[in-house]
Structure formats: structure tokens, C-alpha cells
C-alpha positions as CSV (number, residue, x, y, z in Angstrom):
1,X,0.0,0.0,0.0
2,X,2.8,2.4,0.9
3,X,4.9,1.6,-2.1
4,X,1.9,2.2,-4.4
5,X,1.3,5.6,-2.8
6,X,4.9,6.5,-3.3
7,X,4.8,5.4,-6.9
8,X,1.7,7.5,-7.5
9,X,3.2,10.6,-5.9
10,X,6.4,10.3,-8.0
11,X,4.6,9.3,-11.2
12,X,5.1,6.3,-13.4
13,X,4.5,5.0,-17.0
14,X,3.0,1.9,-18.5
15,X,5.2,0.9,-21.5
16,X,5.4,-1.9,-24.1
17,X,8.8,-3.4,-25.3
18,X,8.9,-5.1,-28.7
19,X,11.7,-6.5,-30.8
20,X,14.1,-9.4,-31.1
21,X,16.1,-8.8,-27.9
22,X,13.4,-8.1,-25.3
23,X,15.0,-10.5,-22.8
24,X,18.3,-8.7,-23.3
25,X,16.5,-5.4,-22.6
26,X,15.2,-6.7,-19.3
27,X,18.6,-8.0,-18.2
28,X,20.2,-4.6,-19.1
29,X,17.6,-2.8,-16.9
30,X,18.3,-5.1,-14.0
31,X,22.0,-4.5,-14.5
32,X,21.6,-0.7,-14.4
33,X,19.3,-0.9,-11.3
34,X,16.1,0.3,-13.2
35,X,13.1,-0.9,-11.3
36,X,10.3,-2.5,-13.3
37,X,7.0,-3.9,-12.0
38,X,3.7,-5.3,-13.3
39,X,5.5,-7.3,-16.0
40,X,3.2,-9.1,-18.5
41,X,3.8,-10.9,-21.8
42,X,1.4,-9.6,-24.5
43,X,1.4,-10.8,-28.1
44,X,5.2,-11.4,-28.5
45,X,6.0,-8.2,-26.5
46,X,6.2,-7.2,-22.8
47,X,4.2,-4.6,-20.9
48,X,5.5,-3.2,-17.6
49,X,5.5,-0.2,-15.3
50,X,8.5,2.1,-14.9
51,X,9.3,5.2,-12.9
52,X,9.9,8.6,-14.7
53,X,13.5,8.6,-13.6
54,X,14.0,5.0,-14.8
55,X,12.4,5.9,-18.2
56,X,15.0,8.6,-18.8
57,X,17.8,6.0,-18.5
58,X,16.4,3.8,-21.2
59,X,17.8,5.5,-24.3
60,X,21.3,3.8,-24.4
61,X,19.6,0.4,-23.6
62,X,17.1,0.8,-26.4
63,X,19.9,1.8,-28.9
64,X,22.1,-1.1,-27.8
65,X,19.3,-3.8,-27.8
66,X,17.5,-2.6,-30.9
67,X,14.1,-2.7,-29.1
68,X,11.1,-0.4,-29.6
69,X,9.5,1.3,-26.6
70,X,5.9,2.5,-26.7
71,X,4.2,4.5,-23.9
72,X,0.8,3.1,-23.2
73,X,-0.3,5.2,-20.2
74,X,1.0,7.9,-17.9
75,X,-0.1,7.7,-14.3
76,X,0.6,9.6,-11.1
77,X,0.4,13.0,-9.5
78,X,2.9,14.8,-11.7
79,X,0.9,14.0,-14.9
80,X,-2.3,14.9,-13.1
81,X,-1.0,18.3,-12.1
82,X,0.4,18.9,-15.6
83,X,-2.9,18.0,-17.2
84,X,-4.9,20.5,-15.2
85,X,-2.1,23.2,-14.8
86,X,-4.3,25.9,-16.3
87,X,-7.2,25.3,-13.9
88,X,-6.2,27.8,-11.2
89,X,-9.6,27.7,-9.4
90,X,-9.3,24.0,-9.0
91,X,-5.9,24.1,-7.3
92,X,-7.0,27.1,-5.2
93,X,-10.0,25.1,-4.0
94,X,-7.8,22.1,-3.3
95,X,-5.4,24.3,-1.4
96,X,-8.3,25.8,0.6
97,X,-9.6,22.3,1.4
98,X,-6.2,21.2,2.7
99,X,-6.0,24.4,4.8
100,X,-9.5,23.9,6.1
101,X,-8.7,20.3,7.2
102,X,-5.6,21.5,8.9
103,X,-7.4,24.2,10.7
104,X,-10.2,21.9,11.8
105,X,-7.7,19.5,13.2
106,X,-7.0,21.9,16.1
107,X,-10.6,21.6,17.4
108,X,-12.8,18.9,19.1
109,X,-15.6,17.8,16.8
110,X,-16.7,14.6,18.5
111,X,-17.1,13.7,22.2
112,X,-17.3,9.9,22.7
113,X,-18.5,8.6,26.1
114,X,-18.1,4.9,26.9
115,X,-18.9,2.7,30.0
116,X,-22.0,4.6,31.2
117,X,-24.9,2.4,32.0
118,X,-27.1,4.1,34.6
119,X,-27.3,7.4,32.6
120,X,-27.5,8.4,29.0
121,X,-24.8,10.1,26.9
122,X,-27.0,13.1,26.6
123,X,-27.0,13.6,30.4
124,X,-23.2,13.5,30.6
125,X,-22.9,15.8,27.5
126,X,-25.3,18.3,29.2
127,X,-23.1,18.3,32.3
128,X,-20.0,18.8,30.2
129,X,-21.7,21.7,28.4
130,X,-22.2,23.4,31.8
131,X,-18.5,23.0,32.3
132,X,-17.8,24.6,28.9
133,X,-16.7,21.3,27.3
134,X,-18.4,21.0,24.0
135,X,-17.9,20.2,20.3
136,X,-16.1,23.0,18.5
137,X,-13.8,24.0,21.4
138,X,-10.1,24.3,20.8
139,X,-8.0,21.3,21.7
140,X,-5.6,23.6,23.6
141,X,-8.5,24.6,25.9
142,X,-9.3,21.0,26.9
143,X,-8.2,20.1,30.4
144,X,-8.5,16.4,30.7
145,X,-7.6,16.3,34.4
146,X,-10.2,19.0,35.2
147,X,-12.9,16.9,33.3
148,X,-12.0,13.8,35.3
149,X,-12.3,15.7,38.6
150,X,-15.6,17.3,37.7
151,X,-17.2,14.1,36.7
152,X,-16.0,12.3,39.8
153,X,-17.2,15.1,42.0
154,X,-20.7,15.3,40.4
155,X,-21.5,11.6,40.2
156,X,-20.7,9.5,43.3
157,X,-21.4,6.2,41.6
158,X,-18.7,6.7,39.0
159,X,-15.6,5.2,40.5
160,X,-13.1,5.7,37.6
161,X,-12.9,8.2,34.8
162,X,-10.4,8.6,31.9
163,X,-10.3,11.5,29.4
164,X,-8.0,11.7,26.4
165,X,-7.7,13.4,23.0
166,X,-7.3,11.4,19.9
167,X,-7.3,13.3,16.6
168,X,-10.4,15.5,16.8
169,X,-12.1,13.3,19.3
170,X,-12.4,13.7,23.1
171,X,-12.8,10.2,24.5
172,X,-14.2,9.8,28.0
173,X,-14.3,6.4,29.6
174,X,-16.2,5.9,32.9
175,X,-16.7,2.9,35.2
176,X,-19.7,2.8,37.5
177,X,-20.1,1.0,40.8
178,X,-22.4,-1.8,39.7
179,X,-23.1,-3.1,43.2
180,X,-24.5,0.1,44.8
181,X,-25.1,3.7,43.8
182,X,-23.2,4.7,46.9
183,X,-19.6,5.8,47.1
184,X,-17.0,3.0,47.2
185,X,-15.9,1.7,50.6
186,X,-12.3,2.9,50.4
187,X,-13.5,6.4,49.5
188,X,-16.1,6.3,52.3
189,X,-13.4,5.5,54.8
190,X,-11.2,8.2,53.5
191,X,-14.1,10.6,53.7
192,X,-14.8,9.6,57.3
193,X,-11.2,10.1,58.3
194,X,-10.9,13.5,56.7
195,X,-14.4,14.9,57.4
196,X,-15.1,15.5,61.1
197,X,-18.8,16.2,60.4
198,X,-19.7,12.8,58.9
199,X,-23.5,12.3,58.6
200,X,-24.4,8.8,59.6
201,X,-26.1,6.7,56.9
202,X,-28.1,3.6,57.6
203,X,-28.9,0.7,55.3
204,X,-32.7,0.0,55.3
205,X,-34.6,-2.8,53.7
206,X,-36.0,-1.9,50.2
207,X,-38.4,-4.8,50.3
208,X,-39.9,-7.2,52.9
209,X,-37.9,-10.4,53.1
210,X,-36.1,-13.0,55.3
211,X,-32.4,-12.3,56.0
212,X,-30.2,-15.1,54.6
213,X,-26.7,-13.7,55.1
214,X,-25.1,-10.4,56.1
215,X,-21.5,-9.2,55.8
216,X,-21.0,-5.8,57.5
217,X,-17.9,-3.8,56.7
218,X,-19.0,-0.5,58.3
219,X,-21.8,0.2,60.8
220,X,-23.7,-1.9,63.3
221,X,-26.0,-4.8,62.3
222,X,-29.5,-4.4,63.6
223,X,-31.0,-7.8,62.5
224,X,-29.9,-11.4,62.5
225,X,-29.9,-14.3,60.1
226,X,-33.3,-15.9,59.6
227,X,-35.2,-12.8,60.8
228,X,-38.1,-11.4,58.8
229,X,-37.9,-7.7,58.1
230,X,-40.3,-5.3,56.5
231,X,-39.7,-2.6,53.9
232,X,-38.1,0.4,55.6
233,X,-36.6,-1.5,58.6
234,X,-33.1,-0.6,59.5
235,X,-30.7,-3.4,58.7
236,X,-27.4,-1.7,59.5
237,X,-27.1,1.4,61.6
238,X,-24.5,4.1,60.9
239,X,-24.4,5.1,64.6
240,X,-22.1,2.8,66.6
241,X,-22.5,3.3,70.4
242,X,-19.5,4.0,72.6
243,X,-19.7,2.5,76.1
244,X,-17.9,3.2,79.3
245,X,-16.5,0.6,81.7
246,X,-20.0,0.3,83.3
247,X,-21.5,-0.6,79.9
248,X,-23.3,2.7,79.7
249,X,-23.6,4.6,76.3
250,X,-21.6,7.8,76.5
251,X,-21.8,8.7,72.8
252,X,-21.9,7.5,69.2
253,X,-19.4,7.1,66.3
254,X,-20.9,8.1,63.0
255,X,-20.3,6.0,59.9
256,X,-21.6,5.6,56.3
257,X,-22.9,2.0,56.5
258,X,-21.4,-0.5,54.1
259,X,-22.6,-4.2,54.0
260,X,-23.6,-7.0,51.7
261,X,-27.0,-8.4,52.8
262,X,-28.8,-11.2,51.0
263,X,-32.6,-11.7,51.6
264,X,-35.1,-14.3,50.5
265,X,-38.3,-12.8,49.1
266,X,-41.1,-13.5,46.6
267,X,-41.5,-11.3,43.5
268,X,-44.4,-11.3,41.1
269,X,-44.1,-11.7,37.4
270,X,-46.7,-10.8,34.7
271,X,-46.4,-10.5,30.9
272,X,-49.0,-10.6,28.1
273,X,-49.0,-11.2,24.4
274,X,-51.8,-10.4,21.9
275,X,-53.2,-13.5,20.1
276,X,-53.1,-11.5,16.8
277,X,-50.3,-9.8,14.9
278,X,-50.0,-7.5,11.9
279,X,-48.2,-8.9,8.8
280,X,-46.9,-6.2,6.4
281,X,-47.1,-6.6,2.6
282,X,-44.6,-4.1,1.3
283,X,-45.0,-2.3,-2.0
284,X,-42.1,-2.1,-4.5
285,X,-41.9,1.6,-3.7
286,X,-39.2,3.4,-1.6
287,X,-39.2,7.1,-1.0
288,X,-35.7,8.4,0.1
289,X,-34.4,11.6,1.5
290,X,-30.8,12.7,2.2
291,X,-29.6,15.6,4.3
292,X,-26.2,17.1,4.8
293,X,-25.3,19.8,7.4
294,X,-22.3,21.9,8.0
295,X,-22.8,23.9,11.2
296,X,-26.2,25.6,11.0
297,X,-26.4,25.1,7.2
298,X,-28.4,22.1,6.1
299,X,-29.2,20.8,2.6
300,X,-31.8,18.2,1.8
301,X,-32.3,16.1,-1.3
302,X,-35.3,14.0,-2.3
303,X,-38.4,13.5,-0.2
304,X,-40.4,10.9,1.7
305,X,-43.8,12.4,1.2
306,X,-46.4,9.9,-0.1
307,X,-50.1,9.3,-0.2
308,X,-50.1,5.9,1.5
309,X,-51.8,5.4,4.8
310,X,-49.3,2.9,6.2
311,X,-45.6,3.0,5.7
312,X,-42.4,2.0,7.5
313,X,-39.8,4.6,8.2
314,X,-36.1,3.8,8.3
315,X,-33.4,6.3,9.2
316,X,-29.6,6.5,9.6
317,X,-27.2,9.3,10.6
318,X,-23.5,9.8,11.0
319,X,-20.6,12.2,11.1
320,X,-18.0,12.6,8.3
321,X,-14.6,11.4,9.4
322,X,-11.2,10.6,8.0
323,X,-9.6,7.5,9.5
324,X,-10.8,6.5,13.0
325,X,-10.2,9.6,15.1
326,X,-10.3,12.5,12.6
327,X,-13.9,13.8,12.7
328,X,-15.0,17.0,11.0
329,X,-18.3,19.0,11.7
330,X,-20.2,17.6,8.7
331,X,-23.2,15.4,9.5
332,X,-25.4,13.4,7.2
333,X,-28.9,11.8,7.5
334,X,-30.7,9.4,5.3
335,X,-34.4,8.4,5.6
336,X,-36.5,6.1,3.6
337,X,-40.3,5.3,3.7
338,X,-41.6,2.0,2.4
339,X,-45.4,1.7,2.1
340,X,-47.2,-1.5,3.0
341,X,-50.7,-3.0,3.4
342,X,-51.4,-4.5,6.9
343,X,-52.9,-7.9,7.3
344,X,-54.3,-9.1,10.6
345,X,-53.4,-12.7,11.4
346,X,-53.8,-15.1,14.3
347,X,-50.9,-16.6,16.4
348,X,-50.9,-20.4,16.8
349,X,-51.0,-21.6,20.4
350,X,-47.4,-22.9,20.2
351,X,-46.2,-19.6,18.9
352,X,-47.7,-17.7,21.8
353,X,-46.1,-20.1,24.3
354,X,-42.8,-19.8,22.6
355,X,-43.0,-15.9,22.7
356,X,-43.9,-15.8,26.3
357,X,-41.4,-18.4,27.3
358,X,-38.5,-16.6,25.5
359,X,-39.5,-13.3,27.3
360,X,-39.5,-15.1,30.6
361,X,-36.1,-16.7,30.0
362,X,-34.7,-13.3,29.1
363,X,-36.2,-11.8,32.3
364,X,-34.6,-14.6,34.4
365,X,-31.2,-14.0,32.7
366,X,-31.4,-10.3,33.5
367,X,-32.1,-11.1,37.2
368,X,-29.1,-13.4,37.3
369,X,-26.9,-10.7,35.9
370,X,-28.0,-8.5,38.8
371,X,-27.0,-11.1,41.3
372,X,-30.5,-12.6,41.9
373,X,-30.7,-16.3,42.5
374,X,-34.0,-18.0,41.6
375,X,-35.0,-20.6,44.2
376,X,-38.6,-21.5,43.1
377,X,-40.5,-20.8,39.9
378,X,-44.3,-20.6,39.9
379,X,-45.1,-18.9,36.6
380,X,-47.7,-20.3,34.2
381,X,-49.1,-19.4,30.9
382,X,-52.9,-18.7,30.5
383,X,-54.4,-18.4,27.1
384,X,-57.5,-16.1,26.6
385,X,-59.6,-15.1,23.6
386,X,-57.8,-11.9,22.8
387,X,-54.5,-12.2,24.6
388,X,-52.4,-14.6,26.6
389,X,-50.6,-14.0,29.8
390,X,-47.7,-15.5,31.7
391,X,-48.1,-14.7,35.4
392,X,-47.1,-16.1,38.8
393,X,-44.3,-15.5,41.3
394,X,-40.6,-16.3,41.9
395,X,-38.9,-17.1,45.2
396,X,-35.5,-15.5,44.9
397,X,-32.4,-14.7,47.0
398,X,-31.1,-11.2,46.1
399,X,-29.1,-8.3,47.5
400,X,-31.3,-6.3,49.9
401,X,-30.9,-2.7,51.2
402,X,-30.6,0.9,50.2
403,X,-28.9,3.8,51.9
404,X,-30.9,6.3,53.9
405,X,-29.8,9.2,56.1
406,X,-29.8,8.2,59.8
407,X,-31.8,9.9,62.5
408,X,-29.5,11.0,65.2
409,X,-29.9,9.2,68.5
410,X,-29.9,11.0,71.9
411,X,-27.3,10.0,74.4
412,X,-29.1,8.4,77.4
413,X,-28.9,10.3,80.7
414,X,-26.7,8.5,83.2
415,X,-28.2,7.4,86.6
416,X,-26.5,8.9,89.7
417,X,-24.4,6.6,91.6
418,X,-25.8,5.1,94.9
419,X,-24.4,6.7,98.1
420,X,-23.5,9.9,96.2
421,X,-24.1,13.1,98.3
422,X,-27.1,15.1,97.0
423,X,-26.3,18.5,98.6
424,X,-27.3,18.4,102.3
425,X,-24.4,18.0,104.7
426,X,-24.8,14.9,106.9
427,X,-23.4,14.8,110.3
428,X,-21.8,11.5,111.3
429,X,-23.4,11.7,114.9
430,X,-27.0,12.8,115.3
431,X,-27.1,12.2,119.1
432,X,-26.1,14.4,122.1
433,X,-22.5,15.1,122.9
434,X,-21.3,13.5,126.2
């Protein structure tokens, strides 16, 4: 690929060699270091490619070997420029295009965000817009370290951020805490050590269940294995009591609770499917529309307007780029409308069962990805006249608990010690003096 590009830039010729000593001609070229490629035997002659500098060295070889050389084709950039040397506007436009590409390479034209699952790209882009990070900004104004700090500060569930510039792209990669929307444990501890005004946070049950297991890393467990809890009950308290030698509470240590609690509970499942479906009979007609935009300027070609009552719309959009990371601010859209006639048809009983079963299997797979273990399955399919339903319940073991700000507890008043003087002076002898 690179050698072909170099040959095109330097220019080359396609020539034909004829005569009685063509083999001698080829040996002489090899002896003088003249590079030939694309050699083919054609009707008692040879055709080959040769560079411009190599062609200028052929005169003594042709005279010595008595061969005849015919130029078949001239290719490459030097011949192209010579052919259009009088078209000044063309070269001015080409020069302006190269200058425009060079100028645009100093700006950001695409912001790519990867790794976000709990929020959309638009949400993060709006936040970056508030921080003056947007498409069209100069690459010299992009502070990647500042972007990383701003995102980490704004979203506590994002535990890792990377920002880098490649070509005209700003690539932001994030990693979210998939276990809990709370701050990671190591950061919590660091926050508790550095912040003297830590607000205690409890872990409360987000659904009624039976506790199966509990691993507490921070806080005080308020329940026990096998206990039944209701939604809203405190499972782990963020207020750990401090006792004196007498076992009395003299204060509390405040923490952001951190624990892995598994509970057994029953969840309901319900899904429905219509017994009929629409089959589309497409026409051999397709209306297409193309749009191109450069900044605020937009051009449209074609149209999708039609007189049909029913039609399917397909769309595609993209941004113009050179290579993988060199984007430019040119966007394109394409839309096409295909008319059709709808036909109402009836599902077979086996088809309905298959559809509802596949949906239920996907639902169970999604639960397993979230760490939910299915213990019992009591879901059945019921077929009706107009629609069919899959409903029932699942007994599962799953992570339980969500964070909630803790209500501060009052320190109990201490009882006065027995035998302690209460204020009146007591005389050791209440009788008469003798």
C-alpha cells in the first residue's frame, strides 16, 4: 500500500517493449538498477510499469538492444497536475480544502463517552456543556484532568474516569459502581477520616424479606440471620454506640454503613401477548431523503412524502470522518419510507407459548446478571380469547438494602451513683454530745 502511494506521488508510465532482444533489454535494466514492475507478456511483447527517472535512463539500452518502446499510459500525481495546470480555481479550491482540514484538526468535533450504563450520553454531555466542554472547542482549551475531577465530583457512583484526546475526538471512559449507587468503601473510609462532620447513613430494607446472610464492613448490624424484616426496617445502623466501663452509652461514632445483605423474598411476574399480529405486505416503492449539514447550514435532497396510509420509516445518521479519530463538523442523514398493506393474522398456540417463554427466559437472565438467585419458579401461561398471559411468582435470593440518612440518637442520661451526696451536709453523729 505504501509503495503504491509513493509510486503515485512520484509518477510512473506503462510501457510496451517489442523487438528481437526483449530479454536482453530486461537484463540490461536489471544490471543498471532500473526498477520494473507489473511485467506481463502480451502478443510477443512485454508490458510493464517504470518510474519517470527510470524511463529517462532507457535511451542507451534501447539503442544497444534494438528494441522499440511505446508509452501506453501515464499515471501519477505529476501527470495529473500537468494535465490541469491551467485550472487555477481547481488548485485554489484544493489548497483551501487542505488548509480547512488542517485548521479543523485543532478543534474537538466529537465527544465519545463509553462505559456509562445508569445514565445516557445526553445527560453527561449536558453536564460537560455546563463546564464549557463542547464540540467545536479548541484542543488547547481541553483540560482532561479537570474533566475527570468534575465528573467524579458530580457523580458518586462513577468510581473511575479517563479523558483523552485522539485526533479531533475527546474520548471519555467511565466505570460505574455496579453493586450500589453509593460511594465505594475505600473512598467512604477516606471521607470519614478527613471529614469530622460525617453524617451517619443507615442501610434499610428496600423490600420485605427473610435475611439469609449479612457481611458488614461498616456500621452496626440491627438484625440477625433468619429474621423477617419489612420494607423500611433498619438493617445496618450508621451510629455505633461508645460504652464506658460500666457498659453505659456515652456517645456514638458516625459512619456511612457498608454491607452485603442477602434476603429471600417473593417477586411477582406478569407478561402478556396479543393473540393476533400484523403482517406487512410491502410495495415495490421506496421514498428516500438525504440531508447534509455543515454547522447551522443544512441541505436536503429527495423526499419521503407519499399518499399511502401505512408505511415503515427507516433512518440512519452519521458524522463525516477521515480514518478512525479525525472527525469534521459535517453530519449526514438518510431516511426512507416503504409503504405497506397491513394484514391481521392469528398466532398459533405454540407460537404464543414460545414468545412468552422466551421473554420469561430473558427476564430470568437479567435477574441473574443483577446477582439474583432464583429458588422457586411458579409462573404459568394462561391463554385467553384476545390475549395470553404469563403470570405467577418467583422465590428468589437477592441483595437487599438501600442507603438512607440516619436519624441522630440521643445519648441516654446517666443514673446517679448510689451513696453519692445530694447536697445536704450529713453529720456523722446525730445524738447528744457526752
